[in-house]
C-alpha positions as CSV (number, residue, x, y, z in Angstrom):
1,X,-134.7,-46.3,73.2
2,X,-133.6,-43.6,76.0
3,X,-130.5,-45.7,76.8
4,X,-129.2,-46.1,73.2
5,X,-128.9,-42.3,72.6
6,X,-127.4,-41.7,76.0
7,X,-124.9,-44.4,75.1
8,X,-124.4,-42.9,71.5
9,X,-123.8,-39.3,72.9
10,X,-121.2,-40.3,75.3
11,X,-119.2,-41.9,72.2
12,X,-119.4,-39.0,70.7
13,X,-118.0,-37.2,73.5
14,X,-115.1,-39.4,74.1
15,X,-114.0,-38.7,70.4
16,X,-114.3,-35.1,70.5
17,X,-112.2,-35.0,74.0
18,X,-109.5,-37.5,71.9
19,X,-109.2,-35.3,68.9
20,X,-109.1,-32.0,71.4
21,X,-105.9,-34.1,72.9
22,X,-104.2,-34.9,69.8
23,X,-104.7,-31.1,68.3
24,X,-103.0,-29.6,71.8
25,X,-100.0,-31.9,71.5
26,X,-99.4,-31.4,67.9
27,X,-99.5,-27.4,68.7
28,X,-97.3,-28.2,71.5
29,X,-94.8,-30.3,69.7
30,X,-94.7,-27.6,66.7
31,X,-94.0,-24.5,69.3
32,X,-91.0,-26.9,70.2
33,X,-89.6,-27.2,67.3
34,X,-90.4,-24.4,64.7
35,X,-87.4,-22.0,63.5
36,X,-88.4,-18.6,64.5
37,X,-86.3,-16.8,62.3
38,X,-87.9,-18.8,59.0
39,X,-90.6,-16.7,57.3
40,X,-93.9,-18.5,56.8
41,X,-93.8,-19.8,53.3
42,X,-95.8,-17.7,50.6
43,X,-98.2,-19.2,48.4
44,X,-96.1,-18.9,45.0
45,X,-92.9,-20.8,46.4
46,X,-93.3,-24.2,45.4
47,X,-91.9,-26.8,47.7
48,X,-90.0,-29.5,45.6
49,X,-91.1,-33.3,46.0
50,X,-87.1,-34.0,45.7
51,X,-84.3,-32.2,46.4
52,X,-82.4,-30.9,43.4
53,X,-78.2,-30.7,43.9
54,X,-77.2,-27.2,43.8
55,X,-73.7,-26.2,41.9
56,X,-70.6,-25.2,44.2
57,X,-70.5,-21.1,44.3
58,X,-66.9,-20.0,42.8
59,X,-65.4,-17.1,44.4
60,X,-66.3,-13.9,43.0
61,X,-63.3,-12.1,40.8
62,X,-62.6,-8.9,42.4
63,X,-63.7,-6.0,40.3
64,X,-61.6,-4.3,37.6
65,X,-61.5,-0.7,37.3
66,X,-62.6,0.7,33.8
67,X,-59.1,1.8,31.6
68,X,-59.3,5.4,31.1
69,X,-58.9,6.3,27.1
70,X,-55.0,7.7,26.4
71,X,-54.5,10.9,26.5
72,X,-52.7,12.8,23.7
73,X,-49.7,14.4,24.2
74,X,-47.9,15.9,21.3
75,X,-43.8,15.5,21.3
76,X,-43.9,13.9,24.7
77,X,-40.4,12.5,25.7
78,X,-40.2,8.7,25.5
79,X,-40.7,7.1,29.1
80,X,-37.1,6.6,30.7
81,X,-35.4,3.4,30.6
82,X,-33.9,1.7,34.0
83,X,-30.6,0.3,33.4
84,X,-29.7,-2.9,35.1
85,X,-26.2,-1.8,36.7
86,X,-27.4,1.8,38.0
87,X,-31.1,1.9,38.0
88,X,-31.1,5.2,37.6
89,X,-33.2,6.5,34.2
90,X,-31.8,7.2,31.2
91,X,-32.7,10.0,29.0
92,X,-31.6,11.5,25.7
93,X,-30.1,14.6,26.0
94,X,-30.1,17.1,23.1
95,X,-27.0,19.2,22.0
96,X,-25.6,21.6,19.2
97,X,-22.3,22.1,17.9
98,X,-20.8,25.3,16.5
99,X,-17.5,26.9,14.9
100,X,-15.6,29.2,16.6
101,X,-17.6,31.6,14.6
102,X,-20.7,30.4,15.9
103,X,-21.7,28.3,13.0
104,X,-23.6,25.1,12.9
105,X,-20.5,22.6,12.8
106,X,-22.0,19.9,10.2
107,X,-21.3,16.4,10.9
108,X,-19.1,17.3,13.8
109,X,-18.4,13.7,16.0
110,X,-19.3,13.5,19.3
111,X,-16.4,11.6,20.9
112,X,-16.2,10.3,24.8
113,X,-13.2,12.6,26.6
114,X,-11.6,9.1,28.1
115,X,-8.5,7.5,26.7
116,X,-10.8,5.1,24.2
117,X,-12.2,8.2,22.2
118,X,-15.2,6.6,21.7
119,X,-17.6,8.0,19.1
120,X,-21.1,8.1,20.7
121,X,-22.9,10.6,18.3
122,X,-22.7,12.5,15.2
123,X,-24.2,15.7,14.5
124,X,-26.5,16.4,11.2
125,X,-26.6,19.1,8.8
126,X,-27.6,21.7,11.5
127,X,-24.9,20.9,14.1
128,X,-27.6,19.1,16.0
129,X,-27.0,15.8,18.1
130,X,-28.4,13.6,20.8
131,X,-26.8,11.7,23.4
132,X,-27.2,9.4,26.5
133,X,-27.4,11.3,29.6
134,X,-25.2,9.0,31.4
135,X,-22.3,8.9,28.6
136,X,-19.8,11.0,30.5
137,X,-17.7,14.2,29.5
138,X,-17.4,14.4,25.6
139,X,-15.9,16.6,23.1
140,X,-16.9,17.9,19.6
141,X,-14.4,16.7,17.1
142,X,-13.9,18.1,12.8
143,X,-11.6,17.6,10.6
144,X,-11.1,21.9,10.1
145,X,-10.8,22.6,13.8
146,X,-9.6,21.7,17.2
147,X,-11.9,19.8,19.1
148,X,-14.3,21.5,21.7
149,X,-13.6,21.8,25.5
150,X,-14.7,18.6,27.6
151,X,-18.5,18.9,28.7
152,X,-20.8,16.6,30.5
153,X,-24.5,16.1,29.0
154,X,-27.0,18.6,30.5
155,X,-30.4,17.9,31.2
156,X,-32.7,21.1,30.4
157,X,-31.3,24.1,28.8
158,X,-29.6,24.8,25.5
159,X,-26.3,22.3,25.8
160,X,-23.6,24.1,23.2
161,X,-20.1,22.3,22.1
162,X,-18.1,25.1,20.6
163,X,-15.0,23.9,18.3
164,X,-11.8,25.8,18.9
165,X,-10.1,27.3,15.8
166,X,-7.4,24.9,14.4
167,X,-4.2,25.5,12.9
168,X,-3.5,27.1,9.2
169,X,-1.8,25.0,6.8
170,X,-0.4,27.3,3.9
171,X,2.2,27.2,1.3
172,X,3.6,27.5,-1.9
173,X,4.2,25.4,-5.3
174,X,7.3,26.3,-7.2
175,X,9.3,24.9,-10.2
176,X,13.2,24.2,-9.9
177,X,13.7,28.2,-10.8
178,X,11.8,29.0,-7.9
179,X,8.7,30.5,-9.9
180,X,5.3,29.7,-8.7
181,X,3.5,27.2,-10.6
182,X,-0.5,28.2,-10.7
183,X,-3.6,25.5,-11.1
184,X,-1.5,22.7,-9.2
185,X,-3.4,20.6,-7.2
186,X,-2.2,20.1,-3.2
187,X,-3.4,17.0,-1.9
188,X,-3.2,15.9,2.1
189,X,-2.0,12.3,1.5
190,X,-1.7,11.4,5.1
191,X,-2.8,13.0,8.6
192,X,-1.1,12.0,11.5
193,X,-3.2,13.7,15.0
194,X,-1.3,15.4,17.7
195,X,-1.1,13.0,21.1
196,X,-4.6,12.7,22.5
197,X,-6.4,14.2,20.3
198,X,-9.6,12.5,19.0
199,X,-9.3,11.5,15.3
200,X,-11.3,12.9,12.5
201,X,-13.8,11.3,10.8
202,X,-12.0,12.6,7.3
203,X,-8.9,14.3,6.7
204,X,-9.1,17.7,4.6
205,X,-9.3,17.2,0.7
206,X,-7.2,19.5,-1.4
207,X,-6.5,23.5,-2.4
208,X,-5.9,24.5,-5.7
209,X,-3.1,27.0,-6.1
210,X,-3.5,30.8,-7.5
211,X,-1.6,32.1,-9.8
212,X,1.8,32.8,-7.6
213,X,1.2,29.5,-6.5
214,X,-0.2,29.8,-3.0
215,X,-2.3,27.8,-1.3
216,X,-4.2,27.4,1.7
217,X,-6.0,25.2,4.0
218,X,-7.6,27.9,6.9
219,X,-8.6,25.7,9.4
220,X,-7.0,22.3,10.4
221,X,-6.7,20.1,13.3
222,X,-3.3,20.2,15.1
223,X,-1.3,17.2,13.8
224,X,1.8,16.1,11.2
225,X,0.8,16.2,7.6
226,X,1.9,14.7,4.4
227,X,1.2,16.5,1.0
228,X,1.3,16.3,-2.5
229,X,1.4,18.9,-5.6
230,X,0.2,17.4,-8.8
231,X,0.1,18.9,-11.9
232,X,-1.0,17.2,-15.3
233,X,2.5,16.5,-17.6
234,X,4.6,17.7,-14.5
235,X,6.6,15.3,-11.9
236,X,4.5,15.5,-8.6
237,X,6.2,17.0,-5.4
238,X,6.2,15.8,-1.9
239,X,6.2,17.4,1.4
240,X,6.4,15.0,4.5
241,X,6.0,15.8,8.0
242,X,4.6,19.0,8.2
243,X,3.6,20.1,11.8
244,X,0.8,22.1,12.4
245,X,0.1,23.3,16.2
246,X,-3.0,24.3,17.8
247,X,-4.1,27.6,16.7
248,X,-0.8,28.1,15.0
249,X,0.3,28.4,11.5
250,X,2.6,26.1,9.1
251,X,4.6,27.0,5.8
252,X,5.8,24.8,3.4
253,X,7.3,25.1,-0.1
254,X,6.8,22.3,-2.6
255,X,8.9,22.1,-5.4
256,X,8.0,20.3,-8.6
257,X,10.9,18.4,-10.3
258,X,12.1,18.9,-13.3
259,X,11.7,14.9,-13.9
260,X,14.1,12.3,-14.9
261,X,13.8,9.7,-18.1
262,X,14.3,6.0,-18.4
263,X,15.2,4.6,-21.5
264,X,15.8,1.1,-22.9
265,X,14.8,-1.9,-24.9
266,X,12.5,-4.4,-24.9
267,X,12.8,-8.2,-25.8
268,X,11.6,-11.5,-25.8
269,X,13.2,-13.8,-23.4
270,X,12.4,-17.0,-25.3
271,X,14.4,-15.8,-28.6
272,X,15.8,-12.4,-28.1
273,X,13.7,-10.8,-30.5
274,X,12.2,-7.2,-30.1
275,X,9.0,-6.7,-28.8
276,X,7.0,-4.0,-30.6
277,X,4.0,-1.8,-29.0
278,X,4.5,-2.9,-25.8
279,X,3.1,-0.4,-23.2
280,X,5.8,1.1,-20.2
281,X,4.0,2.9,-17.5
282,X,5.9,4.5,-14.2
283,X,3.9,3.0,-11.5
284,X,3.5,5.6,-8.9
285,X,0.5,4.2,-6.2
286,X,0.2,7.6,-4.5
287,X,-0.6,9.5,-7.8
288,X,-4.3,10.5,-8.2
289,X,-3.8,10.4,-12.3
290,X,-1.9,8.2,-14.5
291,X,2.0,8.3,-14.5
292,X,4.4,8.8,-17.7
293,X,3.7,6.5,-20.1
294,X,5.7,5.1,-23.2
295,X,5.1,2.5,-25.9
296,X,8.2,0.4,-27.5
297,X,8.5,1.3,-31.2
298,X,9.7,-1.4,-33.9
299,X,13.3,-2.0,-32.7
300,X,11.7,-2.5,-29.0
301,X,13.2,0.6,-28.1
302,X,11.3,3.0,-25.4
303,X,12.2,6.5,-23.5
304,X,10.1,7.3,-20.8
305,X,10.4,11.3,-19.9
306,X,8.5,12.9,-16.9
307,X,9.7,10.2,-14.2
308,X,9.9,11.2,-10.7
309,X,13.6,11.3,-9.2
310,X,14.5,8.6,-6.9
311,X,14.0,4.7,-6.9
312,X,11.1,4.1,-9.4
313,X,9.5,0.9,-10.8
314,X,8.2,0.2,-14.4
315,X,5.3,-1.9,-15.3
316,X,6.1,-3.5,-19.0
317,X,3.3,-5.4,-20.5
318,X,1.8,-7.0,-24.0
319,X,-0.9,-8.7,-24.8
320,X,1.1,-11.7,-26.0
321,X,3.4,-11.8,-22.8
322,X,3.4,-11.9,-19.2
323,X,3.7,-8.1,-17.3
324,X,6.6,-7.2,-15.4
325,X,7.0,-5.0,-12.9
326,X,10.7,-4.0,-12.9
327,X,12.1,-2.3,-10.0
328,X,15.2,-0.7,-8.5
329,X,15.8,1.9,-10.7
330,X,17.9,4.8,-9.4
331,X,17.4,8.3,-11.2
332,X,18.2,11.7,-10.7
333,X,16.4,14.5,-11.1
334,X,16.7,16.0,-14.7
335,X,19.5,12.9,-15.7
336,X,18.3,9.8,-17.6
337,X,18.7,6.3,-16.8
338,X,18.9,2.9,-19.0
339,X,17.4,-0.3,-18.1
340,X,16.7,-3.0,-20.5
341,X,13.6,-5.5,-20.2
342,X,13.2,-9.2,-21.1
343,X,9.2,-10.4,-21.3
344,X,8.4,-14.1,-21.0
345,X,5.5,-15.5,-22.8
346,X,2.4,-15.9,-20.7
347,X,1.5,-19.1,-19.5
348,X,-2.1,-20.4,-18.1
349,X,-2.6,-19.0,-14.9
350,X,0.1,-16.4,-14.9
351,X,-1.1,-12.8,-14.1
352,X,2.5,-10.7,-13.8
353,X,5.6,-10.7,-12.2
354,X,8.0,-8.7,-10.2
355,X,11.5,-8.3,-8.9
356,X,11.2,-8.5,-5.1
357,X,11.1,-10.3,-1.8
358,X,7.1,-11.6,-2.3
359,X,5.8,-9.7,1.0
360,X,3.1,-7.6,1.2
361,X,3.3,-4.2,3.7
362,X,0.5,-2.2,5.0
363,X,0.6,0.7,7.0
364,X,-0.7,0.4,10.7
365,X,-0.7,4.0,12.5
366,X,3.1,5.4,12.2
367,X,4.4,1.8,11.5
368,X,5.2,-0.3,8.6
369,X,4.0,-4.0,9.0
370,X,4.1,-7.1,7.1
371,X,0.5,-7.9,6.1
372,X,1.4,-11.1,4.1
373,X,4.1,-13.4,2.6
374,X,3.5,-15.7,-0.6
375,X,3.8,-19.1,-1.2
376,X,7.4,-19.8,-1.2
377,X,8.8,-16.3,-1.4
378,X,12.3,-14.9,-0.6
379,X,10.9,-13.2,2.2
380,X,9.5,-16.4,3.8
381,X,12.6,-18.6,3.3
382,X,14.8,-15.9,4.8
383,X,12.7,-15.9,7.9
384,X,10.4,-12.9,7.7
385,X,7.1,-13.1,9.4
386,X,3.7,-11.6,9.2
387,X,3.4,-8.6,11.9
388,X,7.3,-7.9,11.7
389,X,7.1,-4.0,12.0
390,X,9.5,-2.7,9.4
391,X,12.4,-0.4,11.3
392,X,15.2,0.0,8.7
393,X,15.8,-1.1,5.1
394,X,19.6,-1.2,4.0
395,X,20.6,0.6,7.6
396,X,18.0,3.3,6.5
397,X,15.0,4.3,9.0
398,X,11.8,4.3,7.2
399,X,10.1,6.6,10.2
400,X,8.2,9.6,8.1
401,X,8.2,7.7,4.8
402,X,5.2,6.9,2.8
403,X,4.2,3.0,2.3
404,X,5.1,3.3,-1.4
405,X,8.7,4.4,-0.3
406,X,9.5,1.7,1.6
407,X,8.0,-0.7,-1.0
408,X,10.1,0.8,-3.8
409,X,13.3,0.3,-1.4
410,X,12.9,-2.8,-0.9
411,X,12.3,-3.8,-4.2
412,X,15.0,-4.2,-6.6
413,X,16.8,-6.6,-9.1
414,X,16.6,-10.5,-9.0
415,X,19.8,-11.8,-7.5
416,X,20.5,-8.4,-5.4
417,X,20.2,-8.4,-1.6
418,X,18.3,-6.2,1.1
419,X,18.9,-5.8,4.5
420,X,15.6,-5.6,6.4
421,X,15.6,-4.6,10.2
422,X,12.2,-5.3,11.8
423,X,11.0,-5.0,15.4
424,X,9.1,-8.5,16.2
425,X,6.9,-8.8,19.0
426,X,8.5,-10.9,21.9
427,X,12.0,-10.8,20.3
428,X,12.8,-7.1,19.7
429,X,14.9,-5.9,16.8
430,X,16.1,-8.2,14.2
431,X,18.2,-7.7,10.9
432,X,16.9,-10.2,8.3
433,X,19.2,-10.4,4.7
434,X,16.8,-11.6,1.9
435,X,17.9,-12.3,-1.8
436,X,15.5,-10.8,-4.3
437,X,14.0,-12.8,-6.7
438,X,11.4,-12.9,-9.6
439,X,7.9,-13.6,-8.0
440,X,5.3,-14.8,-10.1
441,X,1.7,-13.7,-9.1
442,X,-0.9,-16.1,-10.4
443,X,-4.7,-15.7,-10.9
């Protein structure tokens, strides 16, 4: 019994020793492989049974600074604009234009002082305007004054452009006996500024004579003026080429002519029978009102009074016939001229007919230029070309003449001839003889 107990005791001793050795080896291995920086696990950290795939982290976006609220700035100037060429900021410069007396110059033009004379701004009713600061030197221009001195836009302060006093255009309207004619309308029909002066955006309108026939345009731009005096029931008078110098005075006398008369008989071209109730009109394209008028009687006779002296045209019209413009009538002041007229029956599509060369003229500055030619016209057959600048008609120069005066010189009876001297680009001066004919204008 004693021997069996001792054997059992030794067996349990060997088992205890083996367990001690195992625990010691396990402790040694743990001490050699454990991560000293890893904290011990806590009881509420569950250990997953299987690894779980984690999302790949994205780089964090940079922080965005909050936008401050806008600050109200009443009347703040607009931000500068950078032009691509210079890179310098452009700003609007505010200025004012005044008359020589210091009053606001309403609607004056602001023009560059270089040869282009480009309009860059227009003053308002109070004479105020805005321009860009890079526009360069400018001048103020007004129809009633001489231009201001050149000035460059100035940032800050008060930029003021002062117009200079213009010239004075004055005169008197008289009758052939030298007596003043009151209540006569004097009109500026054409204005040519002096060389180098900016053009006015409009010309002076008109003045009315006083009881002594006197008139005055108190302040006008320097240059050359054409004037026309008109009064109802009287023949208009003209004055051309009136020169006004800067701050100078020009005096002119305009005489209202007595007027001439034209009489004749109107008949049918078909059978020679008289045409009653045909209207005869002295056509004057420059007059602001209707010209002299008359009506044919039962025998076809008419008498037109109050016709301007010189070379004139008549327009004759009747509802049943084609209207005719009868040209080339020479009449002296206080004298009478005779011209008989035949009318053709109106055909479909016909508007009117005239005696001339079939060319339209226009004004280009101081020159009279051929603007267009009608199909199969006498002018085209003779060799006249569009763009020809007319220098003389029948050896007489046209410089200083109004457009209507040149037209009257070229018109004339069908079958007659006219010499037209032109300046043709690239060829110089050419004289062309044109035989006038009847030209029909169709609708």
